[in-house]
Structure formats: structure tokens, C-alpha cells
KOLMAR-758550 format. One record per residue (C-alpha): residue in one letter; x, y, z. Coordinates in steps of 0.25 Angstrom, whole numbers, plus 5000, padded with zeros to 4 digits. Example, Ala and Ser with C-alpha at 12.3 -4.5 7.8 and 13.67 -1.06 7.14 Angstrom:
KOLMAR-758550
A504949825031/S505549965029/
***
This chain:
KOLMAR-758550
X500050005000/X500550144997/X501050205009/X500250335006/X498950265006/X497950305017/X496950195022/X495850195032/X496250135045/X495350025051/X494250055060/X494250015074/X492849955079/X492149995091/X491849995102/X492850105105/X493750055116/X494850145123/X495550055133/X496350085145/X497850065143/X499150085152/X499650215147/X501050255145/X501350405148/X502650485145/X503050575156/X502550715154/X503850765150/X503950665139/X502550695134/X502550795122/X504150795123/X504750795108/X505750695113/X504650595117/X504450545103/X505850485103/X505250375113/X504350325102/X505350335090/X506050225083/X506450115086/X505050095090/X505249955097/X506150035107/X504950125111/X504450035122/X505850025128/X506050175128/X504750205135/X505050095145/X506350175148/X505550305149/X504650235159/X505850195167/X506250345167/X504950395171/X504650455157/X503450365155/X502350295163/X501550175160/X500150155168/X500050025176/X498550015173/X497750045160/X496950175159/X496150255150/X496750395149/X496050525148/X497050615142/X496850765141/X497850855134/X497951005131/X498751055120/X498651195113/X497451235122/X496651105117/X496351005128/X496050865123/X495550745132/X495450605128/X495450455132/X496750375129/X496650225129/X496850105121/X495950105108/X495449965105/X495749945090/X495549795090/X494249795082/X494049845068/X492749905063/X491949825052/X490849925051/X490850085051/X489950075064/X490949995071/X492150105070/X492650155083/X493850235078/X493750325065/X494950365057/X494850485048/X496150475041/X496850365033/X498150305037/X499450255030/X499450105033/X501050105033/X501050215043/X500050135052/X500850015051/X502150085055/X501450145067/X500950005071/X502349955070/X502850065078/X501850045089/X502149895089/X503549925091/X503350025102/X502349945109/X501550075111/X500450165106/X501250295108/X500150395107/X498550385106/X497850405093/X496850515095/X495350485093/X494150585094/X492650555097/X491450615103/X491250555117/X490050535125/X489550625136/X489750515146/X491150495141/X491550645142/X490950645156/X491750525160/X493050585155/X492750715161/X492650655174/X493950585172/X494650715168/X494050785180/X494950695189/X496450715192/X497250675180/X498250555181/X499250635173/X499350785170/X500550855163/X500950945152/X501850885142/X503150935135/X502250985123/X501351065133/X500150975131/X499450965145/X498950825148/X498050765159/X497750615159/X496850525167/X497050375168/X495650315169/X495650175175/X494250175182/X493450055176/X492150125177/X492650245170/X493350165159/X492050085157/X491250215155/X492250265145/X492350135138/X490750135137/X490750275131/X491850255121/X491350125116/X490450185105/X491450295102/X491950315087/X493250395088/X493950475077/X495450465075/X495950605077/X497450565077/X498250445075/X497650365062/X498950295059/X499150255074/X497650205074/X497950125062/X499250075068/X498450025081/X497549945071/X498749885064/X499349845078/X498049785082/X497949695069/X499349645071/X499049595085/X497649555083/X497949405082/X498549405096/X497149415102/X496549535110/X496749615117/X498149655114/X498849795115/X498749825100/X497149805101/X497249945106/X497850085102/X498050205110/X497050315108/X496550445114/X495050475112/X494650625112/X493150665114/X493050775103/X491850835111/X492650845124/X494050895121/X494050905106/X495350885098/X495551005088/X495450965073/X496351045065/X496551045049/X497751005042/X498051095030/X498651045017/X499651095006/X499451044992/X500851044987/X500951044972/X499551114970/X499251254967/X498051344970/X497551334956/X497651184957/X496751184969/X495751284963/X495651184951/X495451064960/X494451134969/X493551184957/X493651054950/X492950994962/X491851094962/X492351154975/X492651304977/X493951384976/X493951524981/X495151614980/X495251694993/X496251765002/X496951695013/X496051755024/X494851715017/X495351575014/X495751545028/X494451595033/X493651515024/X494251385029/X493151285033/X492651145032/X492251165017/X493351275013/X494851255012/X495851365010/X497051355001/X498251434997/X499551434990/X500151544999/X499651654990/X498251624985/X497151564994/X495751494991/X494551434998/X494151294993/X492751264996/X492351124998/X491051054996/X490251075010/X489350955006/X490450845004/X490550805018/X492050795016/X493050865025/X493850975018/X495150885019/X494350775011/X493950865000/X495350924999/X496050784998/X494950704990/X494550804980/X495350934979/X496750874980/X496450764969/X495850874960/X497150964960/X497650964946/X499150974952/X499650924965/X499750914976/X501050844976/X501050844992/X500050875003/X500650945015/X499850945028/X499851065038/X499251075052/X499251235052/X498851335042/X500251405043/X500951275038/X500051255027/X500151405022/X501651395023/X501651285013/X500751355003/X501351394990/X500951404975/X501151254973/X500651214987/X499251244991/X498951255006/X497551205009/X496951245023/X496051145028/X494951145039/X494851045050/X493650945048/X492850935061/X492950815069/X491550775066/X491850785051/X493050695053/X492250595061/X491150595050/X492150565039/X492750455047/X491450395050/X491150405035/X492350315031/X493150435025/X494550465029/X495050605029/X496350635021/X497650625028/X497950735038/X496550785038/X496350815053/X497250865064/X496650835078/X497450915089/X497950915099/X498650785101/X499250735114/X500650725116/X501450595114/X501750515126/X500550545135/X499850415134/X500550295127/X500050145126/X500950025127/X500649905118/X501349815129/X500149835138/
***
């Protein structure tokens, strides 16, 4: 298979299960530290031994008994709180109604295989994938009661993220959480390739019987109605294309192309209007409001294939400033709106995948707050 090919990762079947595990946690001075990544670097088979040495030095702790962790972190003025546990990935959905986890982006199989190999060598899930859902009132009340107690851990890491963590082991609380989560359908916000790697590891060891550590993968579940993640756009530069090329493509599709100044173009940016520039000229691209597509879908599936020349390369940018810095007569910057979370969920439920790098959920937790060992 072509290494550039994107495929749909398999769907995990419900009921949604997030199980307690024995958390590994780096010391606060190691969390968010740029040097921490070295502990998870090649050779990957040595990672477990490195972390064992860190544990002996007090740089890492390993809980004695399993827990479901409520993790709250604050970054850039945004506070996010979610449940961290071992996500059951042992069953595959055979019908759309059975799905418990919804991917919205395709994955590169080779990259997923490499990540699975890496986790197998490390004997770790080094960081949770990020899931979002809309939780029930009962679940919010229960987690609110947990968050009202004294946290098990509270610290500010080296990157200035503030963290509070509650280790929940009370059986009655765990049973209530499990019951409220059983019918959940969660959207993958970040970590599509790690999710696919979890499924590959599970398949590799399925013959060993169940349960085994690879029947689960580390995940953080955030209630978008409680402490929402910010969903930002990812802008594009169409290298090798000109504004004339873009105009011809847009008009050939029956869409609108309106020359405009910079202020007017940026102000017009919305779910159905894009702004484009080559650094000198600006234009507003009007999309079909009745198509049901996200703007990024229309751009990639219709506009880009209709370009008479290029693009030779697509470059992605998380800020307007970076996108505009790349704009030139033969490289058109296209400023994108962010789709709503509900729109992304509807697209995923309709069996559609958004193009690569379509969404940017922020903020993400620092590496090293919660790690899961595959030796447990």
C-alpha cells in the first residue's frame, strides 16, 4: 500500500468502557520539561528501564492500586477537565449503531504500525488520546462532587500548565461513572494514529485470551458541555497555485469568487466563506451553504482538484500569521474557519472523514502527567 494512502481506522464497539489502571506519573519538575521527551526516545526497548531508573531516583511514581483519574489542567486561560482511564478496545463494531468511538480523520497504516511497534517495545501507553463527548447531568454532578474534594495531586509543570488530579477508587463512584458512560459515543479529538495503534496491538495479542493489557489503551474523556476544548482552524497554503487558478476553479464549480481587500476578506471568514491571498490580492470564496460539508471538505474534495495548475504542495498552519508569511504570487494562502464540534460529530456519524489536519483541539495536556504501563 502507498505510504501516503489514508484509510479509516476500525470502529470500537460499545458499551463505552473506561477502566481503572495503575497510573505512572512523572515528578512535577519533569512534566512539561523539554528534556522529558528523551526518556521516550530510541532505543524504545530501553524506555521501561529508563523509567525504572527514574522511579528509583524519585522522578516517577507508580500507583499501587488501580484508579480512574479525574485530571484538570489549565493552559493559556483555558481549563479542561476529563476522565483518564484504560479504554476498552477489545471489540469491533459491526454496525453503525454499535460504535463507541468515532474517528473523524483518516490514518496512514504505516504510521499506525510504527506507533504500535514503539508502544510494544516501550511496554507503555506514554500519553492518553483525547476524546470528547457530551456527558449526562448525572455524570457531571458526580465528577463535580469529586472535583470539590481535595485533589490527590496539584502542581504547576515546567511549561506553566496547572494540574489537579483526583485518583478515584471508591467502588460506588466507579460503578456510577461506568453506568453513565456505557452509552457514550466519543469523538477522537487528538490521537487518531495512537488509537489505530491500540487496535493493532489488540489484534496482535487477541489469541492470548482476554483480558490482556493490550485490550485497552490510555484515553482522556472530556465533556464538551462542561469544560470544552477549543476547536481552532488549520489554514492552508496551496504552493504552485495562483489567485487566477483559484478563481477559475471556484467559478467552474458554481461557487462565488469575490475580490476584496484584506480587512473585508478576513471579516467575511465564516463556516461558508473562505479568505484567500497571494500576499497582494485578496478574495472571498463563497461555498454552498446547503451542501452539509465542512469548509475544509469543500476545499479539498472540490476546489483543489479543480485547480488548473497545482498545488504541488499543501502546507498547514495553525496561525493566520504563519499562513500569510508563506503567501506569494505562486503560493495562495487560504484562511479556514474552524468547524463546530457538533458538525464534526455529524460528519463522523455519517461515515465521512475530514481531510488530514482538519481540526485542532486545544489545549492538550503536557506529556508525563499520566502514563500507562503495559506490564500491569
